[in-house]
C-alpha positions in Angstrom: 62.5 89.1 72.0 65.1 91.1 70.1 67.7 89.0 68.3 71.4 89.7 69.0 72.9 90.4 65.6 76.5 89.8 64.6 76.9 93.6 64.1 75.8 94.1 67.7 78.4 91.6 68.9 81.1 93.2 66.9 80.2 96.6 68.2 80.2 95.3 71.8 83.6 93.7 71.3 85.0 96.9 69.8 83.6 98.9 72.7 85.2 96.6 75.3 88.5 96.6 73.4 88.6 100.4 73.1 87.7 100.8 76.8 90.6 98.4 77.7 93.0 100.4 75.6 91.8 103.7 77.1 92.2 102.3 80.7 95.6 101.0 79.8 96.7 104.4 78.4 95.4 106.2 81.4 97.3 103.9 83.7 100.5 104.8 81.9 100.0 108.5 81.8 99.0 111.4 84.1 98.1 115.1 83.6 99.2 118.3 85.3 98.7 120.0 87.6 99.7 117.9 90.6 98.4 120.6 92.9 95.9 123.2 91.7 97.4 125.6 94.2 101.1 124.8 94.8 103.6 127.6 94.6 107.3 127.1 95.1 107.2 123.3 94.9 109.9 121.0 96.3 110.1 117.2 95.8 112.7 115.0 97.5 113.1 111.3 96.7 114.4 109.6 99.8 116.3 106.3 100.2 113.1 104.7 101.7 111.5 104.8 98.3 109.2 107.7 99.1 108.8 111.1 97.6 108.4 113.9 100.2 106.7 117.0 98.7 106.2 120.5 100.1 105.0 123.9 98.7 104.2 127.3 100.0 101.3 127.2 102.4 101.5 130.7 103.9 100.4 129.8 107.4 101.7 126.3 107.8 104.2 123.6 106.8 102.7 120.4 105.3 104.3 117.3 103.9 102.9 115.0 101.1 104.3 111.4 101.2 104.0 109.3 98.1 105.5 106.2 96.6 105.3 107.8 93.1 106.0 111.2 91.8 102.8 111.5 89.7 100.9 110.1 92.7 101.5 113.2 94.8 98.2 114.5 93.4 96.3 111.7 95.1 97.9 112.2 98.5 96.5 114.1 101.4 99.1 116.4 103.1 99.9 116.2 106.8 100.5 119.5 108.6 103.6 119.1 110.7 104.2 122.7 111.9 102.4 126.0 112.3 104.1 129.3 113.1 104.2 130.8 116.6 101.7 133.6 117.4 104.6 136.1 117.5 108.3 136.4 116.7 110.6 136.5 113.8 109.1 133.4 112.0 105.4 134.1 112.7 104.1 135.2 109.2 104.4 134.4 105.5 105.7 130.8 105.6 107.1 130.4 102.1 109.2 128.0 100.0 109.8 125.1 102.3 112.4 122.4 101.4 112.8 119.1 103.2 116.3 117.5 103.4 117.8 114.4 105.1 121.2 115.4 106.5 123.5 113.6 108.9 120.7 111.1 109.8 118.1 113.7 110.6 115.3 115.6 108.7 115.6 119.3 108.2 113.1 121.8 106.7 114.3 125.1 105.4 111.6 127.7 105.0 111.2 131.5 104.6 109.3 133.6 107.2 108.9 137.2 108.5 107.8 138.9 111.7 104.1 139.5 112.1 104.8 142.6 114.2 106.9 144.1 111.4 106.4 142.1 108.2 108.3 142.7 105.0 111.5 142.1 103.1 113.7 143.7 105.8 112.6 141.1 108.4 112.3 138.1 106.0 114.9 135.3 106.6 115.4 131.6 106.2 114.7 129.4 109.2 115.3 125.7 110.0 113.4 122.9 111.7 114.9 119.6 112.8 113.4 116.1 113.3 115.3 113.0 114.5 112.6 110.6 113.6 113.2 108.2 110.6 109.8 109.2 109.3 109.3 113.0 109.0 105.5 112.6 109.4 106.2 111.4 113.0 108.4 112.6 115.8 109.0 116.2 116.9 110.0 119.2 114.8 112.5 121.3 116.8 113.0 125.0 115.9 116.7 125.5 115.2 116.2 129.2 114.5 117.3 131.6 111.8 120.2 130.9 109.3 122.9 133.4 110.0 122.9 135.1 106.6 124.5 138.5 106.2 121.4 139.8 104.5 117.7 139.4 104.9 116.4 137.1 102.2 114.5 134.0 101.2 114.5 130.7 99.4 117.2 128.8 101.2 118.5 125.6 99.7 121.2 123.0 100.5 123.4 120.8 98.3 126.5 118.7 98.7 129.5 118.5 96.3 132.9 116.8 96.7 132.5 116.2 100.5 131.3 119.7 101.3 127.8 121.1 102.0 126.7 124.4 100.7 123.8 126.8 101.3 122.2 128.9 98.6 119.7 131.8 99.1 118.3 134.9 97.5 119.5 138.0 99.4 117.9 141.5 99.5 120.7 143.9 98.5 119.3 147.3 98.0 116.6 147.2 95.3 117.7 143.8 94.1 117.5 140.2 95.0 120.9 138.5 94.4 122.1 135.0 94.8 124.6 134.0 97.5 126.5 130.9 98.4 128.2 129.8 101.6 129.7 126.6 103.1 127.8 125.1 106.0 129.2 124.4 109.4 126.2 122.3 110.3 122.6 122.1 109.0 121.5 125.3 110.7 124.7 127.4 110.6 126.7 128.8 107.6 130.2 130.2 107.4 130.9 133.9 107.7 132.3 133.8 104.1 129.2 134.4 102.1 129.8 135.1 98.4 127.6 136.8 95.8 127.5 134.7 92.7 124.8 136.5 90.6 122.8 139.7 90.4 120.1 140.8 87.9 121.7 142.1 84.7 119.3 141.2 81.9 116.0 142.7 81.1 114.2 139.4 81.6 115.5 139.4 85.2 113.8 142.7 85.9 110.2 143.8 86.2 109.3 147.5 86.6 110.9 148.6 89.9 112.0 145.0 90.9 115.2 143.3 89.9 115.0 139.7 91.2 117.0 136.5 91.2 115.5 133.9 93.6 114.7 130.2 94.2 118.3 128.9 93.5 118.4 125.1 92.9 121.5 123.0 92.4 121.7 120.6 89.4 124.7 118.4 88.6 125.6 118.5 84.9 126.6 115.5 82.9 130.0 116.5 81.5 132.0 118.0 84.3 129.7 121.0 85.0 127.5 122.2 87.9 124.5 124.3 87.5 122.4 126.6 89.6 118.9 127.1 88.1 117.2 130.2 89.5 113.9 132.1 89.0 114.1 135.5 87.5 111.9 138.6 87.8 108.9 139.0 90.1 106.4 136.2 90.7 103.6 138.5 89.5 105.4 139.0 86.2 103.7 136.7 83.6 107.2 136.3 82.0 108.8 135.0 85.2 111.3 132.4 84.0 114.2 130.2 84.9 117.9 131.2 84.3 121.0 129.2 84.7 124.5 129.6 86.2 127.2 127.2 85.2 130.6 126.2 86.8 133.2 123.6 86.4 132.8 120.7 88.8 136.4 121.1 90.0 136.3 124.9 90.5 136.1 126.9 93.7 132.4 127.3 94.2 132.9 130.1 96.7 134.2 132.5 94.0 131.9 134.8 92.3 134.0 134.5 89.1 133.3 130.7 89.0 129.7 131.0 88.0 128.8 132.0 84.4 125.3 133.2 83.6 123.4 132.1 80.5 122.2 135.1 78.6 118.7 133.9 78.0 116.1 132.0 80.0 116.4 128.2 79.9 112.7 127.6 80.7 110.1 130.3 80.0 106.4 131.1 79.3 104.6 129.3 76.5 101.6 131.4 75.4 100.7 128.8 72.8 100.3 126.3 75.7 98.7 128.8 78.0 101.6 128.5 80.4 102.8 131.7 82.1 105.3 132.5 84.8 107.0 129.0 85.0 109.5 129.0 87.8 110.6 128.3 91.4 111.5 124.7 90.6 113.2 121.7 92.1 114.6 118.6 90.6 114.1 114.9 91.3 114.5 111.5 89.7 112.0 108.9 88.5 111.5 105.9 91.0 114.0 103.8 89.1 116.5 106.6 89.0 116.7 106.6 85.2 114.9 109.9 84.4 115.3 113.5 85.4 112.2 115.5 86.2 111.7 119.2 86.9 109.0 120.2 89.4 107.8 123.8 89.0 104.9 126.1 89.4 103.2 128.0 86.6 99.9 129.8 85.8 97.4 129.1 83.1 96.4 132.7 82.8 98.4 135.9 82.2 96.9 137.6 85.2 99.8 139.9 86.3 99.6 138.3 89.8 101.2 135.7 91.9 97.9 133.9 92.3 97.0 130.9 90.2 100.3 129.1 90.5 99.9 125.3 90.3 102.5 122.6 90.7 103.5 120.8 87.5 106.1 118.2 86.6 107.7 117.1 83.3 110.7 115.1 82.2 113.8 116.9 80.9 116.8 115.7 78.9 120.4 116.8 78.3 122.2 118.5 75.5 125.3 117.0 73.9 127.5 119.4 76.0 126.0 118.1 79.2 123.8 121.0 80.0 120.1 120.5 80.7 117.4 120.8 78.1 114.1 121.7 79.8 112.1 122.1 76.6 108.8 124.0 76.6 106.3 123.9 79.5 103.4 121.7 78.5 99.8 122.7 78.7 97.8 121.3 81.6 95.7 118.2 80.8 98.4 117.1 78.4 98.8 113.3 78.7 102.3 112.7 80.0 103.9 109.3 80.3 104.5 108.5 84.0 108.0 108.5 85.4 109.8 105.3 84.7 109.5 102.8 87.5 106.0 103.8 88.5 
């Protein structure tokens, strides 16, 4: 019978200790991507303590429900709506966002008409659900948002007691950003103001000049921001730009919003990250940290394909504007959001 030497016991103890440390580290960290295929991601942290996540599905709307932000990758989605066989919202179901407004759930999504698909028939539509849990109840079609232009990527935010709608409008060869005050969750005011159009080279790609995916972000020192995606989704240099306004200014004035001259979040070839964009923002479970949720590619493929959902924490500069840093490589160990 083989004797159990002291060196064997020491080796066994070290192995157990190292395994425990590794398990503990893995319990405190996660890796991207959250979804291998997850373009146009949206994450909403509700008052019930859950995160509700959606992304472009193309032919359906599905919701992921998770107690933690990093835990979205372990959750199975529930399909809550499929498009009708025909009509204005029958094809290309893109960029859904779920919001809780006036005691009801609303989903804003982009769609076009299967009989005549394309940018000219692409609009933002709304669904409503009165259930307390958006995975139950009935989703009612509230129709098309009454935008002055065809367009995509509708989003909603509230500021100083008023509710606003943002979207990317097709104006000639360009996609421009517009804002309007909302009369109710499915109707906007007739006053719809252009707040930005493509002006820089990084906002243009060949024959396309695009600003899209506008997202509201409250600054830390009396400023408001709209973070938008610039250029075409098939451009490997697709990136995030930023508009800034004073928190006390008239948000329905085109002169209010000042555009940053350079991207605030862009490709990182050294990390094999290309085309980072179409983001949303959320908080950690304890509300102490700010996180950006975005899609990106790991290959410079010159296509929209390969976009996965990723998240990372961001901080703030001394002037109160966001500092998104550099997009991290997938499989990088990231500390989980605080409170998980």
